[in-house]
C-alpha positions in Angstrom: 22.1 -1.8 -54.4 24.3 0.5 -56.7 20.6 2.1 -57.8 19.6 2.9 -54.4 23.4 4.3 -53.9 22.6 6.6 -56.8 19.3 7.7 -55.7 20.4 8.6 -52.3 23.6 10.7 -54.2 20.8 12.6 -56.3 18.7 13.0 -53.4 21.8 14.7 -51.2 22.6 17.3 -54.4 19.0 18.6 -54.4 18.2 22.1 -52.7 15.9 20.8 -49.9 19.0 19.0 -48.4 19.8 22.3 -47.1 16.9 22.0 -44.9 19.0 19.0 -43.0 22.2 20.8 -43.5 21.9 24.3 -43.5 24.0 26.5 -45.2 25.5 24.3 -47.0 26.6 26.4 -50.0 27.2 29.6 -47.9 30.3 31.7 -47.8 32.9 31.5 -45.3 34.6 34.5 -43.7 38.4 34.9 -43.3 38.1 34.0 -39.4 36.4 30.6 -40.6 38.9 29.8 -43.2 41.9 30.4 -41.3 40.1 28.1 -39.0 39.8 25.3 -41.5 43.5 25.9 -42.4 45.4 25.5 -39.1 43.5 22.2 -38.8 44.3 21.2 -42.4 48.4 22.3 -41.5 48.1 20.5 -38.4 47.0 17.4 -40.3 49.7 17.7 -43.0 52.1 18.2 -40.9 51.4 15.0 -39.0 51.2 13.0 -42.1 54.5 14.6 -43.5 56.5 13.8 -40.2 55.2 10.3 -40.0 55.8 9.6 -43.4 59.3 10.5 -42.9 59.9 8.1 -39.9 58.4 5.1 -41.7 60.6 2.2 -42.0 60.4 -1.2 -43.6 58.4 -3.7 -41.7 56.1 -0.8 -39.9 52.4 -2.2 -40.1 49.7 -0.1 -41.2 48.0 -0.6 -37.7 50.8 0.9 -36.0 51.5 3.5 -38.3 47.8 4.9 -37.7 48.3 4.4 -34.1 51.2 6.9 -34.4 49.2 9.4 -36.5 46.5 9.7 -34.0 48.9 9.7 -31.1 50.8 12.8 -32.9 47.4 14.6 -33.7 46.1 14.3 -29.8 49.6 15.0 -28.6 48.9 18.6 -30.7 45.7 19.2 -29.5 43.1 17.2 -31.3 40.4 15.9 -29.0 38.0 14.1 -31.8 38.2 13.2 -35.5 35.9 13.1 -38.4 37.5 9.7 -39.1 40.8 8.4 -37.6 43.8 7.3 -39.6 43.5 5.2 -42.5 46.8 3.8 -43.7 47.4 1.5 -46.8 50.4 -0.1 -48.2 51.4 -1.3 -51.7 48.4 -2.9 -53.5 46.3 -2.0 -51.0 47.0 1.5 -52.1 44.5 1.1 -55.1 42.2 -1.0 -52.7 43.0 -4.6 -54.6 41.1 -7.2 -52.0 39.1 -4.5 -50.3 35.7 -5.9 -50.3 33.9 -5.1 -47.1 34.0 -2.3 -44.7 36.6 -3.9 -42.5 39.2 -4.3 -45.2 39.5 -0.6 -45.4 40.5 -0.3 -41.9 44.2 -0.5 -41.2 45.7 -3.9 -41.0 48.8 -5.7 -39.8 50.3 -5.8 -43.4 54.0 -4.7 -43.2 55.4 -2.1 -45.8 58.5 -3.5 -47.7 61.2 -1.3 -49.5 60.1 0.4 -52.6 56.2 0.4 -51.5 53.9 3.3 -52.0 51.8 4.1 -49.4 49.3 6.5 -48.2 48.2 8.3 -45.4 44.6 9.5 -44.8 43.0 11.6 -41.7 40.2 14.0 -40.6 40.6 15.7 -37.5 39.2 18.3 -35.7 40.4 21.2 -33.8 38.6 23.8 -32.1 35.5 22.7 -34.3 37.3 22.9 -37.7 37.5 19.7 -39.4 40.0 18.9 -42.3 40.0 15.9 -44.3 43.7 15.3 -46.2 45.3 12.2 -48.4 49.0 12.2 -48.2 51.3 9.8 -50.6 54.6 8.5 -50.2 56.8 6.0 -51.5 59.4 4.0 -49.1 62.1 4.0 -52.0 61.7 3.5 -55.6 58.4 2.6 -57.4 58.7 3.1 -61.4 55.1 4.4 -61.2 55.5 7.1 -58.5 57.3 9.8 -60.2 54.5 9.7 -63.0 51.4 9.5 -61.1 52.9 12.2 -58.6 53.4 14.5 -61.7 49.7 13.7 -63.0 48.0 14.5 -59.7 50.0 17.8 -59.8 49.0 18.8 -62.7 45.5 17.9 -61.8 45.7 19.8 -58.6 46.6 23.2 -60.7 43.6 22.4 -63.0 41.1 21.5 -60.4 40.1 25.0 -59.3 40.1 26.2 -63.2 37.3 23.4 -63.9 35.2 23.8 -60.4 34.9 27.4 -61.3 33.8 27.1 -64.9 30.1 27.3 -65.3 30.2 24.1 -67.8 32.0 22.1 -65.7 30.2 22.5 -62.3 27.3 20.1 -63.1 30.0 17.3 -64.6 33.1 18.2 -62.6 33.5 14.4 -61.6 33.3 13.1 -65.2 35.6 15.4 -66.3 38.2 14.1 -63.8 37.6 10.4 -64.6 38.3 11.2 -68.3 41.4 13.4 -67.4 42.5 9.9 -65.3 41.7 7.6 -68.1 43.5 9.5 -70.3 46.7 9.4 -68.7 46.1 5.6 -68.2 44.9 5.3 -64.7 41.8 3.4 -62.9 39.7 6.2 -61.1 39.7 4.4 -57.6 37.5 7.1 -55.9 34.9 5.4 -58.0 34.9 2.5 -55.6 34.6 4.8 -52.6 31.2 4.6 -50.8 28.9 6.7 -53.0 31.8 7.2 -55.5 33.0 10.7 -53.9 35.5 13.0 -55.5 34.8 15.0 -52.7 32.6 16.1 -49.8 31.6 19.2 -48.1 32.6 20.1 -44.9 31.4 22.2 -41.9 32.4 23.1 -38.5 31.7 20.7 -35.6 28.1 21.0 -35.0 28.7 18.8 -31.7 29.5 15.6 -30.2 27.6 13.5 -32.9 30.7 12.7 -34.7 32.7 12.0 -31.8 29.9 9.1 -30.7 30.2 7.4 -33.5 33.8 7.8 -34.5 35.4 4.1 -33.4 32.9 2.6 -36.1 35.7 4.9 -38.4 34.1 4.6 -42.3 30.9 3.3 -41.4 30.0 6.2 -39.5 31.5 8.2 -42.3 29.3 6.4 -44.9 26.5 6.9 -42.8 26.7 10.3 -41.7 27.4 11.5 -45.2 24.6 9.3 -46.8 22.2 11.3 -44.6 23.4 14.7 -45.6 24.3 15.6 -42.0 27.5 17.3 -43.3 26.2 18.4 -46.6 26.3 17.2 -50.1 28.9 14.9 -51.9 30.6 15.7 -55.0 29.9 12.3 -57.3 29.0 11.6 -61.0 25.3 12.2 -59.4 26.1 15.5 -58.0 23.6 18.3 -59.5 24.1 21.2 -56.6 25.4 24.1 -56.0 29.3 23.9 -55.8 29.9 27.1 -53.4 31.3 26.2 -50.2 34.4 24.2 -48.6 35.2 21.1 -50.2 37.5 17.9 -49.1 38.6 16.9 -52.4 40.3 13.5 -52.7 41.0 12.0 -56.3 42.7 8.8 -56.2 44.4 7.1 -59.2 45.3 3.5 -59.7 48.1 2.0 -61.6 48.8 -1.6 -62.3 50.1 -2.4 -58.3 49.8 0.8 -56.7 47.2 3.8 -55.9 48.0 7.7 -55.3 46.0 10.3 -54.1 45.9 13.8 -52.5 43.0 15.2 -50.4 42.8 18.9 -49.5 39.9 21.8 -49.2 39.0 23.5 -52.1 37.1 26.8 -51.9 34.4 27.3 -54.1 32.7 31.2 -54.4 30.6 33.1 -56.8 33.3 33.9 -59.0 36.5 31.7 -58.3 37.9 28.6 -57.0 40.8 28.0 -55.2 42.8 25.7 -52.3 42.8 26.7 -48.9 46.4 26.5 -48.9 48.4 27.4 -52.0 51.4 25.1 -51.9 51.4 22.2 -49.6 53.4 19.2 -49.6 50.9 16.3 -50.3 53.4 13.5 -51.2 57.0 12.6 -50.0 59.7 10.3 -51.3 62.2 8.4 -49.4 65.2 8.4 -51.4 66.4 5.3 -49.4 65.2 3.7 -46.5 67.9 4.9 -44.4 66.2 8.1 -43.7 66.6 11.0 -46.8 63.4 12.4 -48.0 62.5 14.3 -50.7 59.3 16.5 -50.9 59.1 18.0 -54.4 57.4 21.4 -54.9 
């Protein structure tokens, strides 16, 4: 099976994939980038506001439902994928073996657990895919993990714009994680993706499959309908818009961020200069901190 996935990933990076997914590596004008940014800001605001409300005893499924309701109340009609929510050791995908295991569960959060919120709404045809990490109290690995991800976020545009890094960006990030003592969790994602291209919604295809959640996500990406996948086998053109999602794992937790990276001829940069992709509840009574 791994050989099939590797082969599909390599094929997805070849130039002829542009025939299936036209303009995969094209440049985007300011109006288009504003559309993507608007969707991303909305998704981040949703995650931040729901994260600030989370209380001990909430289930993953209840929280995911709140996120979807919040987004629909704010103009979202369809999703590239609906909200995913993971508590505690599920943030590092412990016990996740099948497609169904990824879905929000009835697992209840307890004090001092780390959590991850992940959602990909479509607004006015523009797709954003975000990941947001938080902690309900204090966890010994949280601050150190967030500091590592913050440094990684700072370095990623530099790596993506470096000629020698374009063909091995995945392995560069993988090595940085291992050197810092973390497990590469995104290596366990379907097709082992560090990121995937974003394109404007081409119609109702996403909506027709959306109730299958990640199943549609895997199938659509594997067929190249939404562009190339950024994994260890990537060998294509990095130019374009990418949803980048580095995901680290500690002993009993995972942490990630996900946001849009713009890669152009001469430079790479985050679409949003300084989004808040993490949030720490100082105590379960409600005080919230989102460091810069």
